[in-house]
N, C-alpha and C positions, 0 to 999 in steps of 0.2 A: 764383930762382922755382922751385918744385918742379914736376915733370911733371904733366900732367893725371891720369894714372892714379893718381897717389898721393894726390890730393885726393879725399876722399869726403864725400859729404853726410851729415850725421847725421840719422837717421830716429827716430821715436818708436816704431817697431815696428808701427804701425797702417798698413795699406794701404788705401787708398781707391780702390776700384774706380769707374770712370765709371758712371754710372747708364745702364741700358739703357732705351731708349725703346721700349716695346712697340708693334708695329704694331697698328692697329686690325683686329679680325677680325670677320667677319660672323656673323650668328646661325647661319647653317647650317654655317660651318666650324667654329664652336664645339661643335656637335652632332656634327661628323664626317661631314657630308653633302656630296655633290658637287653636288646640284641647288640653285638659288638659292632660299633660303627667303623672302627679302624680295619677290623676284618673284611667288612664288605667294601670299603674303599680300596683295599689291597686287591680284592678279587676284580673290582672294575678296572683298576690300573693294569692289573695283569692281562685282562681281556682286550686291552687297548681299545676301549670304547671311545674314549676322548683323550687328547694330549694333556689337557688340563682338567682339574677336577676340584671344584670348590668345596669347602667344608659344609656349607649350606645344602649343596646337592647331596653330599654323603648323609647328613642327617635326615633329610627328606626321604631318600631312598630306603634308608634304615627304618624309618618310621612307617613307610609303606609296607615293607616286607614284614614288619612285627605285627601290624594291624591285620594283614592277610592270614598270618599264621594264628593269631588270636581268633579270628572269625572262623577259621577252619577248625581249631580245636573246640570251640564253643559248639559248632554244628556236630562234630564228632562225639562230644560228650553227650549231647541231646539224643543222637542216635544209639549211643550205648544205653542210656537211660530208658529209651523206649523199648529196647530188647532186654530190660532188667539186668543189665551187667553194670558192674562198678569199675571196670577196667576198659580203657579205649583200646580196641584193637584195629588192625588194618582194615577189616571189614567195615567198621564203623566209619572210618575215614572215607572208604569208597563209597558208602552210602550217603554221606554228607556231601561228597563231591557230586554225585548224581543227582541229589535233590536241589543243590544251588544252582542257579542258571549261570552265574558268573563263573564260578569254579568249574562247571561243566565245559564251559568254552575254553577257559584257560588250561585246563588239564585233560583236554580231549583226546590227546595222543599219548597220554602217561599211562603206563601200566603199574599198578599198586600191587606189590607182591603180596600174596595171601589175602587179596581183597575180595576174591570171588567174582561173580559175574554181575552184570548190572540186573537189578530186579526188574521183572516184567510189570509194567505199571497198566492198570486198567484205566484206559482213557475214555472218558464218557463226552459225548458232543455237548456243546453249549445248549442247544435245543434238543430235547429228547426227539429222536426220530428224524432229525433234519438231515444228518449225515452219517456216513459209515466211516469208522477209523480203522484202517489197516494196522496189522501188527508192527510194520515198520514206521508208524507214525503218519502215514500219508491219509489225508482226509479226502474222501470222495463223496460228492453229493448224491443224496438218495434219488434213485430213480422213481419218477411218479408214473403211475398207470394212466392211460388216457381213458376217459369215460366216453361210452357211446351215447350219442344223443337220440 
């Protein structure tokens, strides 16, 4: 009987690779999103915003929400770094919201728990001495004195 190493199986030259079973991928992961698109779709359907909802609309809405959260988190991390902290706290989120004009408009009526009060900003007029700025943000023109001739 010949040794085992000497016996070879004859092959036809075709290699048959085992079929790879693809894992199910979610709608959001196919689009490259981190936020759950299916959960946002369920919330929109439950709110009865529209009777029908396309997958493209769900992906777009999820991408917008994800981008807004990303921008807010970056601004909050920047506020934490300015205050020499490594942890983002509600106060840093509040500072980021107050500093950004778009978030300030969007979250105007939102109270952030443990966020503190809005910082008092020192507003300077564009032209020094041209106008007076009230604490509530109203700009009043500077009164000029009439000179006698």
